[in-house]
C-alpha positions in Angstrom: -13.1 39.0 -78.7 -14.9 36.1 -77.9 -13.9 32.8 -80.4 -15.0 29.5 -79.6 -12.1 28.3 -78.1 -12.2 31.4 -74.6 -15.5 31.2 -74.3 -15.3 27.8 -74.0 -12.1 28.1 -71.3 -13.7 30.9 -69.9 -17.2 29.1 -68.8 -15.0 26.0 -68.0 -13.3 28.1 -65.2 -16.0 29.3 -64.5 -18.1 26.4 -63.7 -15.2 25.5 -61.6 -14.9 28.8 -59.8 -18.6 28.3 -59.5 -18.7 24.4 -58.2 -15.8 25.1 -55.2 -17.9 27.8 -54.2 -20.6 25.4 -54.1 -18.9 23.1 -52.3 -18.0 25.6 -49.6 -20.8 27.7 -48.9 -23.3 26.2 -50.5 -26.6 24.2 -49.3 -29.3 24.0 -52.1 -29.7 22.9 -56.3 -31.1 26.7 -56.0 -27.5 27.8 -55.1 -25.8 26.0 -57.8 -27.7 27.2 -60.2 -27.6 31.1 -59.0 -23.5 30.8 -58.3 -22.8 29.1 -61.4 -24.6 31.5 -63.8 -23.7 34.6 -61.1 -19.6 33.3 -61.3 -20.4 32.8 -65.7 -21.4 36.3 -65.3 -18.0 37.9 -63.2 -16.0 36.0 -65.2 -17.0 37.3 -68.8 -17.7 41.0 -67.2 -13.6 40.8 -65.9 -12.6 39.0 -69.0 -13.8 41.9 -70.9 -12.3 44.4 -67.9 -9.3 43.4 -68.6 -10.1 43.3 -72.6 -10.7 46.8 -72.9 -8.4 47.9 -69.9 -5.9 46.6 -72.7 -4.2 44.7 -69.2 -1.1 42.3 -69.7 -1.0 40.7 -66.3 -0.2 37.1 -67.2 -2.6 35.6 -69.5 -3.5 31.9 -70.0 -4.6 32.1 -74.1 -6.7 34.9 -74.4 -8.0 35.2 -71.3 -7.3 37.8 -68.9 -7.6 35.2 -65.8 -7.1 37.2 -62.7 -9.3 39.9 -63.6 -11.5 37.2 -64.5 -10.6 35.0 -62.1 -11.8 38.6 -59.1 -14.6 39.8 -60.8 -16.5 36.1 -61.1 -15.2 36.1 -57.0 -16.4 39.4 -56.6 -20.0 38.3 -57.4 -20.1 34.9 -56.0 -19.0 36.6 -52.1 -21.8 39.3 -53.2 -24.6 36.6 -53.3 -23.1 34.3 -50.3 -23.3 38.3 -48.6 -26.7 38.8 -50.0 -28.1 35.8 -48.3 -29.3 33.5 -51.3 
């Protein structure tokens, strides 16, 4: 399910999402670390969900990019709404 190229590309994309989100809304180093962890967790949950549901939406290699992106951004938004 998670070969090393998939893990590397997925974590890279999730890291870019966290960095972009921090540039837009973040203020402290604590927040960037939290955003990074939540983005990784959300991205991997979206990847697993896309895999389990058998979604054949546009994929980036073996990555279910749309559900992974949606869950990753939802995790980031929830963190922001909880005033981290």
